[in-house]
C-alpha positions as CSV (number, residue, x, y, z in Angstrom):
1,M,-24.7,-16.1,9.1
2,S,-25.0,-16.8,5.3
3,G,-24.4,-20.4,4.2
4,L,-21.5,-19.4,2.0
5,L,-19.8,-17.5,4.8
6,L,-20.3,-20.5,7.1
7,A,-18.7,-22.8,4.6
8,L,-15.8,-20.5,4.0
9,L,-15.4,-20.1,7.8
10,L,-15.2,-23.9,8.3
11,V,-12.4,-24.1,5.6
12,V,-10.5,-21.2,7.3
13,A,-10.9,-22.7,10.8
14,A,-9.8,-26.1,9.7
15,A,-6.6,-24.7,8.2
16,C,-6.0,-22.3,11.1
17,G,-6.5,-24.3,14.2
18,G,-6.5,-21.2,16.3
19,D,-7.9,-17.7,16.8
20,G,-6.5,-14.3,15.8
21,G,-5.7,-12.9,19.2
22,D,-5.9,-9.2,19.7
23,G,-7.3,-6.7,17.2
24,A,-5.1,-5.1,14.5
25,G,-4.7,-1.6,15.7
26,G,-1.1,-0.5,16.1
27,A,1.7,-3.0,16.1
28,V,1.6,-6.4,17.8
29,G,4.6,-8.6,18.6
30,D,7.6,-6.2,18.2
31,E,10.9,-7.8,18.8
32,A,13.0,-7.1,21.8
33,E,15.5,-4.3,21.4
34,V,18.5,-5.6,19.4
35,D,20.8,-3.3,17.5
36,P,20.8,-4.9,14.0
37,V,23.9,-3.0,12.9
38,E,25.9,-4.6,15.7
39,A,24.3,-8.0,15.5
40,A,24.1,-8.7,11.8
41,D,26.4,-11.0,9.9
42,R,27.2,-8.8,6.9
43,S,28.2,-11.8,4.8
44,G,24.8,-13.4,5.3
45,S,21.8,-13.6,3.0
46,L,18.1,-13.0,3.5
47,T,15.1,-14.4,1.6
48,F,11.7,-12.8,2.0
49,A,8.6,-14.6,0.7
50,M,5.9,-12.3,-0.8
51,S,2.4,-13.2,-2.1
52,Y,2.6,-11.6,-5.5
53,G,5.2,-10.5,-8.1
54,F,6.2,-7.2,-9.6
55,N,5.1,-5.7,-12.9
56,S,7.9,-3.2,-13.5
57,L,11.0,-1.8,-11.9
58,D,10.4,1.7,-13.3
59,P,9.4,4.0,-10.4
60,H,7.6,6.5,-12.7
61,R,6.0,4.2,-15.3
62,S,5.0,1.1,-13.6
63,P,1.3,0.1,-14.1
64,N,1.2,-0.8,-10.4
65,A,3.8,1.6,-8.9
66,L,2.4,1.3,-5.4
67,G,2.6,-2.5,-5.4
68,D,5.9,-2.6,-7.2
69,A,7.5,-0.2,-4.8
70,L,8.6,-3.2,-2.6
71,W,10.9,-4.4,-5.3
72,M,12.2,-0.9,-6.1
73,R,13.2,0.3,-2.6
74,P,16.4,-1.8,-2.5
75,L,17.4,-0.2,-5.8
76,Y,16.3,3.4,-5.6
77,D,16.7,6.2,-3.0
78,R,14.0,8.8,-2.4
79,L,14.4,12.4,-1.2
80,L,12.7,11.4,2.1
81,G,12.1,8.0,3.7
82,V,9.7,6.7,6.3
83,A,10.5,5.0,9.6
84,N,8.8,4.0,12.8
85,G,8.7,6.7,15.4
86,P,7.2,6.9,18.9
87,D,3.9,8.2,17.5
88,G,3.8,6.0,14.4
89,A,5.3,6.5,10.9
90,E,7.5,9.6,10.5
91,L,9.4,11.2,7.7
92,V,13.2,10.8,7.9
93,P,16.1,12.1,5.7
94,Q,17.3,10.1,2.7
95,L,18.7,12.0,-0.3
96,A,17.5,15.2,1.3
97,T,19.2,15.9,4.6
98,S,16.6,18.6,5.5
99,Y,13.6,20.6,4.2
100,E,11.9,23.8,5.0
101,V,8.4,24.8,4.1
102,S,7.7,28.5,3.5
103,D,5.2,30.5,5.6
104,D,2.7,30.6,2.7
105,G,3.1,26.9,2.1
106,R,3.9,27.4,-1.6
107,T,7.6,26.5,-1.6
108,I,9.6,23.7,-0.1
109,T,13.4,24.0,0.0
110,F,15.5,20.8,0.2
111,E,19.1,20.5,1.2
112,L,20.7,17.5,-0.6
113,R,23.5,15.1,0.1
114,D,26.7,15.7,-1.8
115,D,28.1,12.2,-1.6
116,V,25.7,10.1,-3.7
117,T,26.6,8.1,-6.8
118,F,24.3,6.1,-8.9
119,H,25.1,2.4,-9.7
120,D,26.2,3.5,-13.2
121,G,28.6,6.0,-11.9
122,A,26.6,9.2,-12.5
123,R,26.5,11.8,-9.7
124,F,23.4,12.9,-7.8
125,D,22.7,16.6,-7.4
126,A,20.0,19.2,-7.7
127,S,19.8,19.0,-11.5
128,V,19.0,15.3,-11.2
129,V,16.1,16.1,-8.9
130,E,14.7,18.5,-11.4
131,A,15.0,16.0,-14.3
132,N,13.4,13.2,-12.2
133,I,10.5,15.3,-11.2
134,E,9.9,16.3,-14.8
135,R,9.9,12.5,-15.7
136,A,7.6,11.7,-12.8
137,K,5.1,14.4,-14.0
138,G,5.5,13.5,-17.7
139,P,2.9,12.1,-20.1
140,E,4.1,8.5,-19.7
141,S,4.1,8.7,-15.9
142,T,1.7,6.6,-13.9
143,V,2.5,8.5,-10.7
144,A,1.9,12.1,-11.9
145,S,-1.4,12.4,-10.0
146,T,0.6,12.4,-6.7
147,L,2.6,15.4,-7.9
148,E,-0.1,17.4,-9.6
149,N,0.2,20.3,-7.3
150,L,4.0,20.6,-7.9
151,E,4.5,23.3,-10.6
152,R,8.3,23.3,-11.0
153,V,11.6,22.6,-9.4
154,E,14.1,25.4,-9.1
155,V,17.8,24.4,-9.0
156,V,19.6,26.8,-6.6
157,D,22.9,25.1,-6.5
158,P,24.1,21.5,-6.6
159,T,22.8,20.8,-3.1
160,H,19.7,22.9,-2.9
161,V,16.4,22.7,-4.8
162,V,13.1,24.6,-4.3
163,F,9.8,23.0,-5.1
164,H,7.2,25.5,-6.2
165,L,3.6,24.5,-5.6
166,A,0.5,25.8,-7.3
167,E,-1.1,26.0,-3.9
168,P,-0.2,24.8,-0.4
169,D,0.0,21.0,-0.2
170,P,1.5,19.8,3.1
171,A,1.1,16.2,2.1
172,L,3.5,16.4,-0.8
173,L,6.3,15.5,1.5
174,W,4.5,12.2,2.2
175,S,4.0,11.6,-1.5
176,L,7.7,11.9,-2.0
177,A,8.4,9.5,0.8
178,V,6.0,6.6,0.7
179,G,5.4,6.1,-3.1
180,T,7.7,5.8,-6.1
181,A,7.3,9.4,-7.4
182,G,10.2,10.6,-5.2
183,M,12.6,7.8,-6.3
184,M,15.6,9.2,-8.2
185,V,16.7,7.6,-11.5
186,S,20.2,8.0,-12.9
187,P,20.4,11.0,-15.2
188,E,22.0,8.7,-17.8
189,A,18.9,6.5,-17.9
190,L,15.9,8.9,-17.8
191,D,15.0,8.0,-21.4
192,R,15.6,4.3,-21.0
193,D,13.1,1.4,-20.5
194,L,13.7,0.7,-16.8
195,S,11.0,-1.9,-16.4
196,S,13.6,-4.7,-16.1
197,E,16.9,-2.7,-16.0
198,P,16.7,-0.3,-13.1
199,A,19.1,2.6,-12.7
200,G,19.1,3.8,-9.1
201,S,21.4,4.7,-6.2
202,G,20.0,2.4,-3.6
203,P,21.8,0.1,-1.1
204,F,21.5,-2.9,-3.4
205,T,22.1,-3.6,-7.1
206,L,20.0,-6.0,-9.1
207,V,21.5,-9.4,-9.9
208,S,18.4,-11.0,-11.6
209,A,14.7,-10.5,-11.8
210,S,12.0,-13.0,-12.7
211,R,8.4,-11.9,-12.5
212,D,6.4,-14.1,-10.2
213,A,9.6,-15.9,-9.1
214,D,12.9,-14.7,-7.5
215,V,14.3,-11.2,-7.6
216,V,17.9,-11.2,-6.3
217,Y,19.9,-8.2,-5.1
218,E,23.5,-7.8,-4.0
219,R,24.8,-5.2,-1.5
220,W,26.4,-2.2,-3.2
221,D,29.5,-1.5,-1.2
222,D,29.9,2.1,-2.6
223,Y,26.5,3.1,-1.0
224,W,26.7,6.4,1.0
225,D,25.2,4.7,4.1
226,P,27.3,1.6,5.0
227,D,24.7,0.4,7.5
228,A,21.7,0.4,5.2
229,A,22.4,-3.0,3.7
230,L,23.2,-5.5,6.4
231,V,23.2,-8.6,4.2
232,Q,25.4,-9.5,1.2
233,E,22.4,-10.9,-0.7
234,L,18.7,-10.2,-0.6
235,T,16.1,-12.2,-2.4
236,I,12.4,-11.4,-2.7
237,T,10.6,-14.5,-3.9
238,T,7.0,-14.7,-5.0
239,V,5.1,-17.5,-3.4
240,P,1.3,-17.1,-3.9
241,D,0.3,-19.9,-1.6
242,V,0.3,-18.6,2.0
243,N,0.6,-22.2,3.4
244,A,3.8,-22.6,1.4
245,R,5.1,-19.3,2.8
246,Y,4.3,-20.4,6.3
247,N,5.9,-23.8,5.9
248,G,8.9,-22.3,4.2
249,L,9.5,-20.2,7.4
250,R,9.3,-23.3,9.6
251,T,11.8,-25.2,7.4
252,D,14.3,-22.4,7.0
253,E,13.6,-22.0,3.3
254,Y,12.6,-18.4,3.9
255,D,14.0,-16.0,6.6
256,A,10.9,-13.8,6.7
257,A,7.5,-13.8,5.0
258,Y,4.3,-11.8,4.6
259,L,1.4,-13.9,5.9
260,T,-2.3,-13.7,5.3
261,L,-5.1,-15.7,7.0
262,P,-5.4,-18.3,8.3
263,Q,-1.6,-18.5,8.9
264,A,-1.4,-14.9,9.9
265,A,-3.4,-15.8,13.0
266,E,-1.8,-19.1,13.6
267,A,1.8,-17.8,13.3
268,E,1.4,-15.6,16.5
269,Q,2.1,-18.7,18.6
270,L,5.6,-19.0,16.9
271,Q,6.8,-16.3,19.2
272,S,7.2,-18.9,21.9
273,E,9.9,-20.5,19.6
274,G,11.7,-17.2,19.2
275,Y,10.1,-16.1,15.9
276,H,9.4,-12.4,15.4
277,Y,5.8,-11.6,14.8
278,R,4.7,-8.1,13.7
279,R,1.0,-7.3,13.0
280,Q,0.2,-3.7,12.1
281,G,-3.1,-2.1,11.1
282,G,-2.6,0.3,8.2
283,P,-4.5,2.9,6.2
284,S,-5.7,0.4,3.6
285,S,-8.8,-1.9,3.8
286,Y,-10.0,-5.0,2.2
287,G,-13.0,-4.0,0.1
288,I,-14.5,-3.5,-3.3
289,L,-13.3,-1.1,-5.9
290,L,-16.2,0.2,-8.1
291,N,-16.1,1.5,-11.6
292,T,-18.5,4.5,-11.3
293,D,-18.7,5.0,-15.1
294,E,-20.0,1.5,-15.7
295,P,-23.9,1.2,-15.5
296,P,-25.5,0.6,-13.2
297,L,-22.7,1.7,-10.9
298,D,-22.9,5.2,-12.3
299,D,-26.0,5.5,-10.1
300,V,-25.1,6.4,-6.5
301,R,-28.1,4.5,-5.2
302,V,-26.6,1.3,-6.6
303,R,-23.2,2.0,-5.0
304,R,-24.8,2.7,-1.7
305,A,-26.8,-0.5,-2.0
306,I,-23.6,-2.5,-2.4
307,S,-22.2,-0.8,0.7
308,L,-25.3,-1.7,2.8
309,A,-25.3,-5.3,1.5
310,V,-22.0,-6.2,3.1
311,N,-22.0,-7.5,6.7
312,R,-18.7,-6.1,7.9
313,E,-18.9,-7.3,11.5
314,E,-19.6,-10.9,10.4
315,I,-16.8,-10.9,7.8
316,S,-14.3,-9.4,10.3
317,E,-15.1,-11.9,13.1
318,E,-15.9,-15.0,11.1
319,L,-14.0,-14.9,7.9
320,L,-11.0,-12.8,9.0
321,S,-10.6,-14.3,12.5
322,G,-10.8,-10.9,14.1
323,V,-7.4,-10.0,12.8
324,N,-8.9,-7.3,10.5
325,P,-11.4,-5.0,12.2
326,P,-14.4,-3.7,10.3
327,S,-13.9,-0.6,8.1
328,N,-16.6,1.6,6.7
329,Q,-14.8,4.7,5.6
330,P,-11.8,5.7,3.6
331,F,-9.6,6.7,6.6
332,N,-9.0,4.0,9.1
333,E,-8.8,4.4,12.9
334,G,-5.5,6.0,13.9
335,Y,-5.3,8.0,10.7
336,V,-6.3,11.6,10.0
337,G,-9.9,11.9,8.9
338,H,-11.3,8.8,10.7
339,D,-14.6,9.6,12.3
340,D,-16.1,7.3,15.0
341,G,-19.5,8.8,14.3
342,V,-19.6,7.5,10.7
343,E,-21.9,4.5,10.4
344,V,-22.7,2.3,7.5
345,P,-25.2,-0.4,8.7
346,Y,-25.7,-3.8,7.4
347,D,-29.1,-3.4,5.8
348,P,-29.8,-5.9,2.9
349,E,-33.5,-5.0,2.8
350,E,-32.7,-1.3,2.2
351,A,-30.0,-2.3,-0.3
352,Q,-32.5,-4.4,-2.3
353,R,-35.0,-1.5,-2.3
354,L,-32.4,0.9,-3.7
355,V,-31.4,-1.6,-6.4
356,D,-35.1,-1.9,-7.4
357,E,-35.6,1.8,-7.3
358,A,-32.6,2.3,-9.6
359,G,-34.0,-0.3,-12.0
360,A,-30.9,-2.4,-11.7
361,T,-32.4,-5.7,-10.5
362,G,-31.1,-8.6,-12.6
363,T,-28.1,-6.6,-13.9
364,R,-25.0,-8.7,-14.5
365,L,-21.8,-7.4,-12.7
366,E,-18.3,-8.5,-13.8
367,V,-16.1,-8.6,-10.7
368,I,-12.4,-9.3,-10.6
369,Q,-11.5,-11.9,-7.9
370,Q,-8.0,-11.5,-6.7
371,M,-6.7,-15.1,-6.1
372,T,-4.8,-14.5,-2.9
373,P,-6.2,-15.3,0.5
374,P,-8.3,-13.8,1.9
375,Q,-9.4,-11.8,-1.1
376,D,-10.4,-15.0,-3.0
377,S,-12.8,-16.1,-0.2
378,L,-14.0,-12.5,0.4
379,A,-14.9,-12.2,-3.3
380,Q,-17.2,-15.2,-2.9
381,V,-18.9,-13.6,0.1
382,V,-19.3,-10.4,-1.8
383,Q,-20.7,-12.3,-4.8
384,Q,-23.4,-13.9,-2.5
385,A,-24.2,-10.6,-0.9
386,L,-24.8,-8.9,-4.2
387,E,-26.8,-11.7,-5.6
388,D,-29.0,-11.6,-2.5
389,I,-30.0,-8.0,-3.3
390,G,-30.8,-8.7,-7.0
391,F,-27.6,-8.8,-9.1
392,E,-26.1,-11.5,-11.2
393,V,-22.4,-11.6,-10.4
394,E,-19.7,-13.2,-12.5
395,L,-16.2,-13.5,-10.9
396,T,-13.1,-13.2,-13.0
397,P,-10.2,-14.9,-11.1
398,L,-6.8,-13.3,-11.7
399,S,-3.5,-13.5,-9.9
400,S,-2.4,-10.7,-7.6
401,T,0.1,-9.7,-10.1
402,E,-2.4,-9.4,-12.9
403,A,-5.4,-8.1,-11.0
404,R,-4.7,-4.4,-10.5
405,P,-3.3,-3.7,-13.9
406,A,-6.4,-5.4,-15.4
407,W,-8.6,-3.3,-13.2
408,R,-6.9,-0.1,-14.2
409,R,-7.4,-0.9,-17.9
410,G,-11.2,-0.7,-17.3
411,G,-14.0,-2.9,-18.5
412,H,-15.0,-4.5,-15.2
413,H,-17.7,-3.3,-12.8
414,A,-15.7,-4.0,-9.6
415,M,-12.8,-5.8,-8.0
416,V,-12.5,-7.3,-4.5
417,T,-9.0,-6.3,-3.4
418,P,-7.2,-4.0,-0.9
419,V,-8.6,-0.5,-1.2
420,V,-5.3,1.3,-0.9
421,G,-4.9,4.0,1.8
422,Q,-1.9,6.1,2.5
423,A,-0.4,7.7,5.7
424,D,-1.9,11.1,4.7
425,P,-5.6,11.3,3.7
426,S,-4.9,13.5,0.7
427,Q,-2.8,10.7,-0.7
428,T,-5.5,8.2,-0.1
429,L,-7.9,10.3,-2.1
430,A,-5.5,11.1,-4.9
431,V,-4.4,7.5,-5.5
432,T,-7.7,5.6,-4.8
433,Y,-10.7,7.9,-5.0
434,L,-9.6,10.6,-7.5
435,G,-7.2,8.8,-9.8
436,G,-5.2,5.6,-10.2
437,D,-7.6,3.0,-8.7
438,N,-10.6,5.1,-9.5
439,V,-11.1,4.1,-13.2
440,G,-14.4,6.1,-13.2
441,T,-15.0,9.9,-13.2
442,P,-14.5,11.3,-9.7
443,P,-17.6,13.2,-8.3
444,E,-17.2,16.9,-8.7
445,E,-18.2,17.5,-5.0
446,L,-15.5,15.1,-3.8
447,V,-12.9,16.8,-6.0
448,A,-13.8,20.2,-4.5
449,M,-13.7,19.0,-0.9
450,A,-10.4,17.2,-1.5
451,D,-8.8,20.3,-3.0
452,E,-9.9,22.4,0.0
453,A,-8.8,19.9,2.6
454,R,-5.4,19.2,1.0
455,A,-4.2,22.8,1.5
456,L,-4.9,22.9,5.2
457,P,-1.9,22.8,7.6
458,L,-0.7,19.3,8.7
459,G,-1.8,18.6,12.2
460,S,-4.4,21.3,12.4
461,A,-7.9,20.7,13.7
462,E,-9.3,22.3,10.6
463,R,-7.6,19.6,8.4
464,E,-8.9,16.8,10.7
465,E,-12.5,18.1,10.5
466,A,-12.3,18.6,6.7
467,Y,-11.3,15.0,6.1
468,Q,-14.0,13.8,8.6
469,E,-16.5,15.6,6.5
470,I,-15.2,13.8,3.4
471,S,-15.5,10.5,5.3
472,A,-19.1,11.2,6.1
473,W,-19.8,12.2,2.6
474,L,-18.3,9.1,1.1
475,A,-20.3,6.9,3.5
476,E,-23.5,8.3,1.9
477,N,-22.0,8.6,-1.6
478,P,-19.7,5.7,-2.0
479,V,-17.0,5.6,-4.7
480,H,-15.5,2.4,-3.3
481,V,-16.6,0.1,-0.4
482,P,-14.2,-0.5,2.4
483,I,-15.0,-3.7,4.4
484,A,-12.2,-4.5,6.9
485,Q,-8.9,-2.8,7.8
486,F,-5.9,-4.3,6.0
487,T,-3.5,-5.7,8.5
488,T,0.1,-6.5,7.6
489,V,1.6,-9.5,9.3
490,I,5.3,-10.1,8.9
491,V,6.9,-13.2,10.5
492,S,10.6,-13.6,10.7
493,R,12.9,-16.4,11.9
494,P,14.7,-16.0,15.2
495,E,18.0,-15.2,13.6
496,V,16.6,-12.2,11.7
497,V,17.4,-8.8,13.3
498,G,15.9,-5.4,12.6
499,T,12.5,-6.9,11.8
500,D,10.8,-3.7,13.1
501,N,12.3,-1.9,10.2
502,I,10.6,-4.0,7.6
503,V,7.2,-2.4,8.0
504,S,6.6,1.2,8.9
505,I,3.0,1.6,7.7
506,D,1.7,-1.4,5.8
507,I,2.5,-3.9,3.1
508,A,2.9,-1.1,0.5
509,N,5.8,0.3,2.6
510,L,7.9,-2.8,3.3
511,E,11.7,-2.4,2.9
512,F,14.9,-4.0,4.1
513,R,17.2,-1.2,5.2
514,R,18.9,-2.2,8.5
515,V,17.5,-5.7,8.4
516,G,19.9,-8.5,8.7
517,V,20.6,-12.0,10.0
518,T,22.9,-13.2,12.7
519,E,25.7,-15.8,12.2
């Protein structure tokens, strides 16, 4: 064990006072069956403590749309939603009551609700869908890459639209459901700056919004689903310090909170006091984003060296308390494309040889350090690992709110952060490896493989095999470096009901429909 990792482990252990329990695959600690619709006090309020703040409330133009989606979901409806099903996350109706994919996979027909009104009084219909998709695909959009295969929207009548695709893209439905591209903006506000003045049709309206502080919502009583908002007031508050979030839960300051280590492990014991504990392994991973256009990272040998220099097993067990299992590929266990046969060994000697061979020894790397546990400590471990194979590493500490927008502006070699994954592998590639978080130029071979795999039918053996081939290719030709599976831990006080509804996939998909509190 490295000296730095041992020192960090002692800090974590002292703060934690316990172990992490079982591994993070699937969900741990689901609450007993309680019907939140029946049990909730609809005059109540709920405060949720989050680790970072939002950048923008514009679903199509946020610089960090995936991260900001948490704050937008109370305000905006999507065509489709995501819920927990018996076999994991599944698509569910929202503004679209049903959809049908054509036999050739090139059209998707949606039937729409006819009883939806936006907060400003405008009506929702098929023409609004068309206008929103045009906005989401427009030149100012930050989510256009998730819709790149969608050529046009055809309005059939007020309650029917047809999406015409350039080529079959089964995962487009997931893109509409889990991100912000499918969120519908009022037709009266499409040309307006929505960054702090949203215009949606969701179950809540915005009362006030302070970045890195409190965002307060109020139930909208004219919402088409009267059981969606089970509290009168919802507050999402930004509390960067995990210890403060944990203590706030214990003192009734917060009703629910997102926890990271060490408190994410310690909090499991609160179940004996009636608290609800949910731990769910998701498609994302803690890891290192690499800028493949910045020398020397434009040399694949250097990127492979970085991957070989990271001791995933040790980091998982010693720094992350076993809560986050090792991850060495873009698609985590339990998700399409994961391949148990893919191996990336810990081999610092080979890593150093590759750095020498590439003529990169002594090169200075500028790495963004996201100052939220455990990314802050993980960045120090990564810094030591890279210095051990011949680099000079300078960490640039930034808050979680600042870090990803700064990364996407370019100018840094790397960032230690969650490497974002999605429920469908084509989305993972589109957002993280081909655009968005990949600020470099995607490898042509990867682009070709991704295009071929994306068109294959959902659930088919051919699609699974195609993404497994991509996994194996990325292990040898890294674009980014996954280290440990990202695990979402949400802890709620005993009086909170519907806690299973808060998280369906991971932290990027938290929401508060059918979540309430008892009297």
